[in-house]
C-alpha positions as CSV (number, residue, x, y, z in Angstrom):
1,M,77.6,82.4,73.0
2,A,77.9,78.8,74.0
3,A,75.3,78.7,76.4
4,S,72.7,80.3,73.9
5,V,73.1,77.5,71.5
6,P,70.9,74.6,73.7
7,V,68.5,77.8,74.9
8,F,67.6,78.3,71.4
9,S,67.6,74.4,70.0
10,Y,64.9,73.9,73.2
11,A,63.5,76.5,72.7
12,S,62.9,75.7,69.1
13,A,61.2,72.6,70.8
14,A,59.2,74.3,73.0
15,L,57.7,76.8,70.2
16,A,57.0,74.0,67.9
17,F,55.3,71.6,70.2
18,L,53.3,74.4,71.8
19,L,51.8,75.0,68.2
20,L,51.2,71.5,67.6
21,C,49.4,70.9,71.1
22,T,47.3,74.5,70.0
23,A,46.0,72.6,67.1
24,L,45.5,69.4,68.7
25,L,43.4,71.1,71.1
26,T,41.7,73.6,68.7
27,R,41.4,72.3,65.3
28,W,41.7,69.2,65.2
29,R,39.8,68.5,68.5
30,G,38.3,65.0,68.4
31,R,41.0,63.2,66.9
32,P,41.7,59.7,68.1
33,H,44.0,59.8,70.7
34,G,43.9,63.6,70.7
35,R,43.9,64.3,74.3
36,L,46.9,61.9,74.9
37,L,48.9,63.6,72.2
38,A,48.0,66.8,73.2
39,A,49.1,66.0,76.7
40,A,52.3,64.7,75.1
41,C,52.9,67.6,73.5
42,G,52.0,69.8,76.3
43,V,54.6,68.0,78.6
44,T,57.4,68.2,76.0
45,V,57.0,71.8,75.9
46,L,57.6,71.8,79.9
47,W,60.4,69.7,79.3
48,S,61.5,71.4,76.4
49,A,61.4,74.6,78.6
50,A,63.0,73.2,81.6
51,Q,65.6,72.2,79.3
52,A,66.5,75.7,78.1
53,G,65.9,77.0,81.8
54,L,68.7,74.1,82.4
55,A,70.7,75.7,79.8
56,G,70.6,79.1,81.6
57,G,71.0,78.3,84.9
58,T,67.4,78.8,86.4
59,P,65.1,75.5,87.5
60,P,66.1,72.8,89.6
61,A,67.9,69.4,88.3
62,I,64.6,67.8,89.9
63,V,62.6,69.3,88.0
64,V,64.4,68.8,84.7
65,E,64.2,65.2,85.4
66,L,61.0,64.6,86.3
67,A,59.7,66.4,83.1
68,E,62.3,64.1,81.0
69,L,60.5,61.2,82.9
70,L,57.0,62.3,82.3
71,R,57.8,63.5,78.7
72,G,59.3,60.0,78.1
73,A,56.2,58.0,79.6
74,L,53.9,60.0,78.1
75,W,55.1,59.2,74.5
76,T,55.2,55.4,75.1
77,A,51.7,55.6,76.6
78,V,50.6,57.4,72.6
79,T,51.9,54.2,71.0
80,F,50.4,52.0,73.8
81,A,47.3,53.5,73.0
82,M,47.4,53.5,69.4
83,L,48.3,49.6,69.2
84,G,46.4,49.1,72.5
85,A,43.2,50.1,70.3
86,A,43.3,47.8,67.5
87,A,45.2,45.2,69.8
88,K,42.2,44.0,72.0
89,A,41.9,41.3,74.7
90,Q,45.1,42.6,76.3
91,R,47.5,41.7,73.8
92,L,50.0,44.6,74.8
93,A,49.8,43.4,79.0
94,L,53.0,42.4,79.1
95,L,55.2,45.5,78.1
96,R,52.6,47.9,79.6
97,R,53.3,46.2,82.9
98,F,57.2,46.1,82.2
99,A,56.9,49.9,81.2
100,I,54.8,50.8,84.3
101,G,57.8,48.9,86.2
102,L,60.2,50.6,84.4
103,Y,59.0,54.2,85.0
104,A,58.1,53.5,88.5
105,V,61.8,53.0,89.2
106,L,63.0,55.9,87.1
107,F,60.6,58.4,89.4
108,I,61.4,56.4,92.4
109,G,65.1,57.0,91.5
110,A,64.8,60.8,90.7
111,L,62.6,61.5,93.8
112,L,64.5,59.9,96.1
113,P,68.4,60.1,95.3
114,A,69.4,60.4,98.9
115,A,68.8,56.6,98.9
116,L,71.4,55.6,96.3
117,T,75.0,56.0,95.6
118,P,76.1,58.5,93.4
119,S,77.3,55.9,90.8
120,L,74.3,53.7,91.0
121,Q,72.2,56.5,91.0
122,F,74.1,57.3,87.6
123,Q,74.0,53.3,86.6
124,L,70.4,54.0,87.0
125,A,69.5,56.5,85.2
126,V,71.1,56.0,82.4
127,V,70.6,52.2,81.7
128,G,66.8,53.0,82.8
129,R,66.6,55.2,80.2
130,M,68.2,53.6,77.8
131,G,65.6,50.4,78.5
132,A,62.9,53.2,78.3
133,A,64.0,54.5,74.8
134,V,64.5,50.8,73.6
135,L,61.1,49.9,74.9
136,G,59.8,52.9,72.5
137,M,61.5,52.4,69.8
138,L,60.3,48.6,70.0
139,L,56.6,49.7,70.5
140,V,56.9,52.0,67.0
141,E,58.3,49.1,65.3
142,Q,55.3,47.1,66.3
143,L,53.2,49.5,65.2
144,Y,54.2,49.9,62.0
145,R,55.4,46.5,60.9
146,N,51.9,45.1,62.2
147,A,49.5,47.5,60.3
148,G,48.4,46.8,56.8
149,T,48.8,49.0,53.6
150,Q,46.0,51.2,54.8
151,G,46.8,51.8,58.7
152,R,50.6,51.8,57.5
153,W,49.6,55.2,55.1
154,A,48.4,56.6,58.3
155,V,50.8,55.8,60.8
156,K,53.9,56.0,59.1
157,F,54.6,59.9,60.0
158,V,53.7,59.6,63.5
159,C,56.0,56.2,63.7
160,L,58.9,58.4,61.7
161,G,58.3,61.0,64.7
162,I,58.0,59.2,68.1
163,G,60.9,56.4,66.8
164,A,63.4,59.4,66.2
165,M,62.5,60.9,69.5
166,F,63.2,57.5,71.2
167,A,66.3,56.8,68.8
168,Y,67.9,59.8,69.6
169,D,67.9,59.7,73.3
170,F,68.9,56.2,72.8
171,Y,72.5,57.5,70.9
172,L,72.6,59.8,73.8
173,Y,72.6,57.6,76.7
174,S,74.7,55.1,75.1
175,D,77.1,57.6,74.6
176,M,77.0,58.8,78.1
177,L,77.1,55.2,79.1
178,L,80.2,54.5,77.5
179,F,82.0,57.9,78.2
180,R,80.8,57.9,82.0
181,G,79.5,61.6,81.3
182,L,77.5,63.9,79.0
183,N,78.4,64.9,75.8
184,R,77.6,68.6,75.8
185,D,77.1,68.3,72.3
186,L,74.4,66.0,71.9
187,W,72.3,67.4,75.1
188,A,72.6,70.8,72.9
189,A,70.9,69.0,69.6
190,R,68.9,67.4,71.3
191,G,66.6,70.4,71.1
192,L,66.4,71.3,67.7
193,V,66.4,67.1,67.1
194,N,63.0,67.0,68.6
195,A,61.7,70.1,67.3
196,L,61.9,68.2,63.7
197,T,59.9,65.7,64.9
198,A,56.9,68.2,65.0
199,P,56.3,68.7,61.8
200,L,55.7,64.9,61.3
201,L,53.8,64.7,63.7
202,A,51.6,67.7,62.3
203,V,51.8,65.7,58.9
204,A,50.3,62.4,60.5
205,L,47.3,63.8,62.5
206,P,45.4,64.7,59.4
207,R,45.2,60.7,58.3
208,S,44.7,60.2,62.3
209,A,41.1,59.0,61.2
210,S,43.0,55.9,59.7
211,W,44.2,55.0,63.1
212,S,41.2,52.9,64.4
213,N,42.1,50.3,61.5
214,Q,42.7,47.0,63.1
215,L,46.4,46.2,63.6
216,A,47.7,42.9,64.6
217,V,50.3,41.9,67.0
218,S,52.3,39.1,65.3
219,R,52.9,36.1,67.1
220,R,56.6,36.1,66.0
221,M,57.2,39.5,67.0
222,L,55.6,39.4,70.5
223,F,57.4,36.2,71.1
224,H,60.8,38.1,70.7
225,S,59.6,41.3,71.7
226,A,58.7,39.0,75.1
227,A,62.2,37.8,75.1
228,L,64.5,40.7,74.4
229,L,62.4,42.5,77.1
230,G,62.8,39.9,79.8
231,S,66.6,39.2,78.9
232,A,66.9,43.4,79.3
233,G,65.1,43.2,82.4
234,Y,67.0,40.3,83.7
235,L,70.2,42.1,82.9
236,L,69.0,45.5,84.8
237,A,68.4,43.6,87.5
238,M,71.8,41.8,88.0
239,S,73.8,44.8,86.8
240,P,72.9,46.8,90.3
241,A,73.3,42.9,92.4
242,A,77.2,43.0,90.6
243,Y,77.7,46.6,91.4
244,Y,77.1,45.8,95.1
245,L,79.2,43.1,95.1
246,R,82.1,45.5,93.2
247,F,81.1,47.7,96.5
248,V,81.3,45.6,99.4
249,G,83.7,43.2,97.9
250,G,87.1,45.5,99.3
251,D,90.4,44.2,97.2
252,W,88.0,40.9,95.2
253,G,85.0,43.5,94.5
254,S,86.3,43.6,90.5
255,L,86.8,39.8,90.6
256,M,83.4,39.0,92.1
257,Q,81.5,41.4,89.5
258,L,83.1,40.4,87.0
259,A,82.1,36.4,87.7
260,F,78.9,37.7,88.3
261,L,78.2,39.4,85.2
262,F,79.7,36.4,83.3
263,G,77.8,34.0,85.6
264,A,74.5,35.7,85.1
265,T,74.7,35.9,81.2
266,L,75.8,32.4,80.4
267,L,72.4,31.5,82.7
268,L,70.6,33.6,80.4
269,V,71.9,32.0,77.4
270,V,71.0,28.6,78.7
271,I,67.6,30.1,79.6
272,L,66.9,31.3,75.9
273,F,68.2,28.3,74.1
274,S,66.2,25.9,76.3
275,G,63.1,24.6,74.4
276,S,61.3,23.9,77.5
277,V,61.5,27.5,78.1
278,R,60.8,28.9,74.8
279,A,57.6,26.5,74.3
280,W,56.4,27.6,77.5
281,L,56.7,31.3,76.6
282,K,55.0,30.4,73.3
283,V,51.9,28.7,75.3
284,F,51.7,31.9,78.2
285,L,51.7,34.2,75.2
286,S,49.3,32.5,72.9
287,K,46.9,31.8,76.1
288,H,47.3,35.6,77.5
289,F,47.7,37.5,74.3
290,Y,45.7,36.2,71.3
291,R,42.1,34.7,71.0
292,Y,43.0,31.8,69.2
293,H,46.3,29.6,70.3
294,Y,47.8,29.1,67.0
295,D,48.7,31.7,64.2
296,Y,47.6,29.4,61.3
297,R,49.4,31.2,58.6
298,E,52.8,31.0,60.5
299,E,51.9,27.0,61.6
300,W,51.0,26.3,58.1
301,L,53.6,27.5,56.2
302,K,56.2,26.2,58.6
303,F,54.3,22.8,58.5
304,T,54.2,22.5,54.8
305,R,58.2,23.6,54.4
306,T,59.1,20.9,56.4
307,L,57.2,18.1,54.7
308,S,58.3,19.8,51.2
309,Q,62.0,19.6,52.0
310,P,63.9,17.3,49.2
311,G,65.0,14.4,50.1
312,P,64.4,11.0,52.2
313,G,63.3,11.0,55.7
314,L,59.6,12.1,54.8
315,G,58.6,9.5,58.0
316,E,60.7,11.5,60.2
317,R,59.8,15.0,58.6
318,T,56.0,14.1,59.3
319,V,56.6,13.6,63.4
320,Q,58.7,16.2,63.5
321,A,56.1,18.8,61.8
322,L,53.5,17.7,63.8
323,A,54.9,17.4,66.9
324,A,56.1,21.3,66.5
325,L,52.7,22.5,66.6
326,V,52.2,21.2,70.2
327,E,55.6,21.7,71.4
328,S,56.2,17.7,71.4
329,P,60.0,17.0,71.9
330,G,59.4,13.5,69.5
331,G,57.6,10.5,68.4
332,G,57.3,7.7,66.3
333,L,55.3,7.0,62.8
334,W,53.0,4.1,61.7
335,L,51.8,3.2,58.4
336,R,49.4,0.6,56.8
337,R,51.2,-1.9,54.8
338,E,49.5,-5.5,54.1
339,G,46.8,-5.3,56.7
340,R,49.0,-3.9,59.7
341,C,50.4,-1.0,60.8
342,E,54.1,-0.9,61.0
343,P,56.3,1.3,62.5
344,A,58.3,3.5,59.5
345,A,59.9,6.1,61.2
346,C,60.6,8.3,64.5
347,W,61.7,11.1,65.5
348,H,63.9,12.1,68.5
349,T,62.7,8.9,70.2
350,A,63.9,5.1,70.0
351,A,62.6,3.0,67.2
352,S,59.6,0.6,68.5
353,L,59.1,-2.7,67.6
354,A,55.5,-2.9,67.9
355,V,52.8,-3.7,65.0
356,E,49.0,-3.1,65.2
357,P,46.6,-4.9,63.0
358,A,44.7,-2.9,60.5
359,D,41.5,-4.4,61.6
360,S,41.9,-4.2,65.3
361,P,39.3,-2.2,67.5
362,F,41.8,0.7,67.7
363,C,42.4,1.1,63.9
364,R,38.6,0.8,63.2
365,F,37.9,3.2,65.7
366,I,40.6,6.3,64.5
367,E,39.2,5.7,61.3
368,G,36.0,5.5,61.6
369,K,35.7,8.9,64.0
370,G,39.1,10.0,62.9
371,W,39.6,11.6,66.3
372,V,43.0,12.2,68.0
373,V,43.4,10.3,71.0
374,A,44.8,11.4,74.5
375,V,46.9,8.1,75.7
376,D,47.3,9.4,79.2
377,E,43.7,9.8,79.9
378,S,41.9,7.2,81.5
379,D,38.8,7.9,80.5
380,S,39.7,7.5,77.1
381,A,36.9,5.8,74.5
382,A,39.8,4.5,72.4
383,P,40.2,1.0,73.1
384,L,44.5,1.5,73.1
385,P,46.9,-1.3,72.6
386,D,49.0,-2.9,75.8
387,W,52.1,-1.7,73.8
388,L,51.0,1.8,73.4
389,R,49.6,2.1,76.7
390,V,53.9,1.4,77.7
391,Y,55.3,3.7,74.9
392,P,57.5,5.7,76.6
393,R,55.9,9.5,77.3
394,A,52.8,8.2,74.6
395,W,50.9,11.6,74.7
396,L,48.9,11.9,71.7
397,A,47.8,9.3,68.8
398,V,47.1,11.0,65.9
399,P,45.4,9.1,62.9
400,L,46.6,9.7,59.1
401,I,43.5,9.6,57.1
402,L,43.0,9.8,53.5
403,H,39.6,9.8,51.4
404,E,38.3,8.1,54.7
405,Q,40.8,5.7,55.1
406,L,43.6,5.1,57.4
407,L,47.0,5.3,56.3
408,G,48.7,5.2,59.4
409,F,49.0,7.3,62.8
410,V,51.7,9.3,65.1
411,V,52.4,8.5,68.4
412,L,53.7,12.1,69.8
413,Q,55.0,12.0,73.4
414,Q,54.5,14.5,76.3
415,P,55.5,18.5,75.6
416,R,58.4,20.5,76.9
417,S,55.3,22.6,78.6
418,P,51.6,21.6,79.3
419,V,49.6,22.4,76.6
420,T,45.4,22.2,77.2
421,L,43.7,19.7,74.4
422,N,40.9,21.9,73.4
423,W,39.1,21.9,70.0
424,E,41.3,24.4,68.6
425,V,44.2,22.1,69.4
426,L,42.2,18.5,68.3
427,D,40.8,20.3,64.6
428,L,44.6,21.4,63.9
429,L,46.1,18.3,64.5
430,K,43.1,16.6,62.4
431,V,43.7,18.8,59.4
432,A,47.5,18.3,60.1
433,G,47.1,14.8,59.8
434,A,45.0,14.7,56.3
435,Q,47.6,16.9,55.2
436,A,50.4,14.8,56.0
437,A,48.6,11.9,54.9
438,S,48.6,13.2,51.6
439,H,52.2,13.8,51.4
440,L,53.3,10.0,52.8
441,A,50.5,8.8,49.9
442,Q,52.3,10.4,47.4
443,Q,55.7,9.1,48.3
444,E,53.9,5.7,48.4
445,A,52.7,5.9,45.2
446,G,55.9,7.7,43.9
447,D,58.0,4.4,45.3
448,A,55.4,2.2,43.2
449,L,55.6,4.1,40.4
450,L,59.9,3.8,40.0
451,V,59.6,-0.1,40.8
452,A,56.8,0.1,37.9
453,R,59.1,1.9,35.6
454,Q,61.9,-0.6,36.3
455,F,59.5,-3.8,35.7
456,D,58.5,-1.8,32.5
457,S,62.1,-0.9,31.8
458,F,63.3,-4.8,32.3
459,N,60.0,-5.7,30.2
460,R,60.9,-3.6,27.6
461,L,64.6,-4.8,27.4
462,S,63.0,-8.1,27.3
463,T,61.3,-7.4,24.5
464,F,64.1,-6.2,22.8
465,V,66.4,-9.6,23.2
466,V,63.3,-11.9,22.6
467,H,63.2,-10.1,19.0
468,D,67.3,-10.4,18.7
469,L,67.2,-14.5,19.8
470,K,63.9,-14.6,16.9
471,N,66.8,-13.3,14.6
472,L,69.5,-15.6,15.7
473,V,67.4,-18.3,15.6
474,A,65.7,-18.0,12.1
475,Q,69.7,-17.8,10.8
476,L,70.3,-21.1,13.2
477,S,66.8,-22.8,11.3
478,L,68.3,-21.8,8.2
479,L,71.7,-23.6,8.3
480,T,70.5,-26.3,9.6
481,A,67.7,-26.6,6.8
482,N,70.8,-26.2,4.3
483,A,73.2,-28.4,6.1
484,E,72.0,-31.9,4.6
485,K,72.1,-30.0,1.0
486,H,75.8,-28.4,1.3
487,R,77.4,-29.8,4.1
488,D,79.8,-31.2,2.1
489,N,80.6,-27.6,0.8
490,P,83.9,-25.8,2.6
491,A,82.4,-22.4,1.6
492,F,79.1,-23.5,3.5
493,Q,81.1,-25.3,6.6
494,R,82.8,-21.6,7.0
495,D,79.9,-19.6,6.9
496,M,77.8,-22.1,9.0
497,Q,81.0,-22.0,11.5
498,E,81.0,-18.2,11.3
499,T,77.1,-17.7,12.2
500,V,77.5,-20.4,15.0
501,G,79.9,-18.2,16.3
502,Y,78.6,-15.1,16.4
503,S,75.4,-16.4,17.4
504,V,76.8,-17.8,20.8
505,Q,78.8,-14.2,21.0
506,K,75.2,-12.2,20.2
507,M,73.6,-14.3,23.0
508,K,76.2,-14.0,25.9
509,L,75.6,-10.5,24.8
510,L,72.3,-10.6,25.2
511,L,72.2,-12.1,28.5
512,Q,74.8,-9.6,29.8
513,K,71.7,-6.8,28.9
514,L,69.4,-9.0,31.2
515,G,72.0,-8.5,34.5
516,R,71.5,-5.8,36.6
517,T,75.0,-5.5,36.7
518,A,75.4,-4.4,33.1
519,T,76.9,-1.6,32.0
520,P,75.5,1.1,29.2
521,P,77.0,0.8,25.8
522,Q,79.7,3.3,25.0
523,A,79.7,5.3,21.7
524,R,83.3,5.0,20.2
525,P,84.7,6.1,16.6
526,L,83.2,3.2,14.3
527,A,84.3,2.4,10.6
528,V,81.0,2.4,8.9
529,E,82.1,0.0,6.1
530,R,83.2,-2.7,8.4
531,V,80.6,-2.5,10.4
532,L,78.1,-3.2,7.1
533,A,80.5,-5.5,6.2
534,Q,79.9,-7.6,9.2
535,A,76.1,-6.8,9.1
536,V,76.2,-8.7,5.5
537,A,78.3,-11.5,5.6
538,L,75.7,-12.4,8.3
539,K,73.2,-12.8,5.6
540,A,75.2,-14.4,3.4
541,A,73.1,-17.6,3.7
542,F,69.9,-16.2,2.8
543,E,68.8,-15.5,-0.1
544,P,68.6,-13.3,-2.1
545,R,72.5,-12.7,-1.3
546,P,73.0,-9.0,0.1
547,E,75.3,-7.3,-2.3
548,L,77.9,-4.7,-0.5
549,D,78.7,-1.2,-2.8
550,I,80.9,1.2,-0.9
551,A,81.0,3.9,-2.9
552,T,82.9,6.4,-0.4
553,A,85.7,4.5,1.9
554,G,87.0,6.2,5.1
555,Q,83.7,6.8,6.6
556,H,83.1,6.8,10.0
557,V,80.3,7.8,13.1
558,L,79.9,7.8,16.8
559,A,78.3,4.8,18.1
560,D,78.0,1.6,19.7
561,A,79.7,-1.2,17.5
562,E,77.0,-3.7,18.7
563,R,73.7,-1.5,18.5
564,L,74.7,-0.2,15.1
565,E,75.3,-3.3,13.8
566,R,71.9,-5.0,14.5
567,V,69.9,-2.2,13.8
568,L,71.6,-2.2,10.4
569,G,71.3,-6.0,10.5
570,H,67.6,-5.8,11.1
571,L,67.1,-3.4,8.0
572,V,69.0,-5.8,5.3
573,Q,67.3,-8.9,6.9
574,N,63.9,-6.9,6.5
575,A,65.1,-6.4,2.8
576,I,65.8,-9.7,2.2
577,E,62.1,-11.2,3.3
578,A,60.4,-9.1,1.7
579,T,62.5,-9.5,-1.7
580,P,62.1,-12.9,-3.9
581,R,65.0,-15.2,-4.5
582,D,65.9,-13.7,-8.1
583,G,65.5,-10.0,-6.9
584,R,68.2,-7.9,-5.6
585,V,68.8,-6.3,-2.1
586,T,72.2,-3.5,-2.3
587,V,73.7,-2.0,0.6
588,R,75.5,1.4,-0.7
589,L,77.3,3.5,1.6
590,S,78.1,7.2,0.5
591,G,78.7,10.7,2.3
592,T,79.3,13.8,2.5
593,A,81.6,16.3,4.6
594,A,78.9,16.1,7.5
595,W,77.0,12.8,6.8
596,V,77.4,9.4,6.3
597,R,74.6,8.0,4.1
598,I,73.8,4.5,3.9
599,D,71.2,3.2,1.2
600,I,69.4,-0.2,1.6
601,V,67.9,-1.0,-1.5
602,D,65.6,-3.7,-3.0
603,T,63.5,-4.8,-5.8
604,G,60.6,-6.6,-3.3
605,Q,57.0,-5.9,-3.1
606,G,56.8,-2.6,-1.8
607,M,54.9,-0.5,0.7
608,S,51.9,1.7,0.5
609,E,51.7,4.7,1.4
610,A,49.2,4.4,4.1
611,F,51.3,1.6,5.7
612,L,54.5,3.7,5.6
613,R,52.5,6.8,7.5
614,E,50.6,4.6,9.8
615,R,52.0,0.9,10.7
616,L,55.6,0.8,9.6
617,F,57.4,2.3,12.9
618,K,54.7,1.7,14.8
619,P,55.8,-0.8,18.0
620,F,54.2,-4.3,18.2
621,D,52.5,-4.4,14.9
622,S,53.9,-6.5,12.4
623,T,52.3,-7.8,8.9
624,K,54.7,-11.3,9.7
625,S,52.9,-13.8,11.4
626,A,55.6,-14.5,14.0
627,G,57.3,-10.8,14.2
628,M,56.7,-8.8,16.7
629,G,56.6,-5.2,15.3
630,I,59.7,-3.6,17.0
631,G,62.5,-4.0,14.7
632,A,61.8,-0.3,12.6
633,F,60.8,1.4,15.9
634,E,64.0,0.3,17.4
635,S,66.2,1.5,14.5
636,R,64.2,4.7,13.9
637,E,65.1,5.3,17.6
638,Y,68.5,4.5,17.9
639,I,69.3,6.4,14.7
640,R,67.4,9.2,16.4
641,E,69.5,9.1,19.4
642,L,72.6,9.1,17.5
643,G,71.3,12.3,15.6
644,G,70.7,11.1,12.6
645,Q,67.9,10.3,10.3
646,L,66.0,7.4,8.9
647,E,64.0,7.8,5.6
648,V,62.0,5.4,3.7
649,R,61.0,5.5,0.1
650,S,58.7,2.8,-1.3
651,A,55.7,1.8,-3.4
652,P,53.8,-1.3,-4.4
653,G,55.4,-3.7,-7.0
654,R,58.5,-1.0,-6.9
655,G,60.5,-2.2,-4.2
656,T,61.8,0.1,-1.0
657,T,64.9,2.0,-0.3
658,F,65.8,2.7,3.4
659,T,68.6,5.8,3.8
660,V,70.3,6.1,7.1
661,S,71.7,9.1,7.6
662,L,74.2,9.6,10.4
663,P,76.5,12.5,11.4
664,R,79.8,12.1,10.3
665,Y,82.9,11.8,12.9
666,R,86.5,13.2,11.7
667,V,89.1,10.7,13.4
668,A,92.4,12.4,14.3
669,A,95.4,10.3,13.0
670,N,96.6,8.9,16.0
671,V,93.1,7.5,16.8
672,R,92.2,3.8,15.3
673,A,88.4,3.5,14.4
674,A,86.9,0.4,15.7
């Protein structure tokens, strides 16, 4: 009963592939790769029959061995054919040669078992078939990954079918290598697993008309595949050598085997991490497998990603991005500033101090021609400067052209592996140089804009400071004019002393604001009636003298005391200047549960609705001969900054009322307001 299970399993596989082969030879004749598929199905039928017979004890083991190897070789050939029909110009030559070599070794090992020891024969058969299964899965993965949307619809079932066969083989032989013996259950189920793949292939065959669509093997996948297969081949080659050392080493055999395998693995890691080896492999694959040297989509995405990284160091990233296009290990950047090209950055090389005049023959040549100059060519038409000839390992000078003007240039060092300077490489470097120039110019413009904004901020602050100084000068001028008349008046003397002291203090604060080390003002709880009392007291020398009316005491706001006093004082000053001497200016404080209200009422000449709408808060627009037109603008902006509002009600001949509404701040009992 136990023997009938594998017989049934492999017999079902033979029947399934026999039906598929019959359909290929009759109904589906003329399909793409139809003959090769029919051959693979036919050999699978023979292999399944041999395995079923082996379970019954009839065919020799050599027949089963050869049938299995031939089956794997033909299904591998099918995947090569499907890739090779679309991947022209010998794109898969390396993988094909590896497959031929691998199966040749396996066939020789199967035909000449007497030349190998039983242990070595087991290692070769199991590891070799694992390698063949890995190769098959790799080809299937590339076939599916590199197909377009329509192509994936056409090949997905054939990829599932062939991939499932190779995946199960890999699982079977991995288990066999791990446990040093064949798992009878896995081997018995193998036939049924293969039988289940036949319907997938049958579903894929009606879609075979689309298999001829263009498929492209990506450069990244080919690079990693070549590296993986090379590593696998290297390890497969080292394994027999390690086994031989163990076989002939006697008592030292195990030690020699482990040391050899560790050394071989360490050497492989060193090779894989070598930049020169990786560069050589990329150049080799691009030269022999592709019509064009570059995958422009990948290169441009990588180039743009490098330049667009946030943070400083754009100059170094520019050199790095250009160097990566030609596998250069380093270089330097020169930018045009004030009539000469100065060294601005370097990457993986020592910083240079050489400066090239912008009107030198070399700069005029690369600006006019836009050429990438090869430094090491003796017949170069470019007039190379002396410092460039002695630059360490100088190879290429890439101009950075922006709007037909030279922004700078990049000097690249000799590449890790030889790179042919054909039209494709030179054109790519020219376009990349123009792209890098735009990024560098944008950064230069951004830096210039930042400086301009700093100057603008300083000029704006200076304007406010001048405005405040003007008000202080007006107060001091008024005191000077009244000094002769009221100098013997003790009250006037006290007012004059307070006004002069306040003016000195205010001037010191203004000077601090102009300094670079000035700290921004900090908001803190303020008693509004104290701020108003100080603002009104400072205007006591003016006529009409403002009156303070505290309707609701105990009002607090969160603000900077000096700025709030300046804003309120400016509004009071405007009210005084707009009111005749026999008029009235009243400052009234009131409030609600949520708001603090300050009304500044005058009986002056008032303002028209058009003036309120178009000119009152417009900066640098003033009706006063010596005015600057920024006081009302600054007052409104700061009140808005505090979360409040500034409203104006006025009419010609009826006076004006400024209403300041500020959010009320509730002061805790243990906090003392300013």
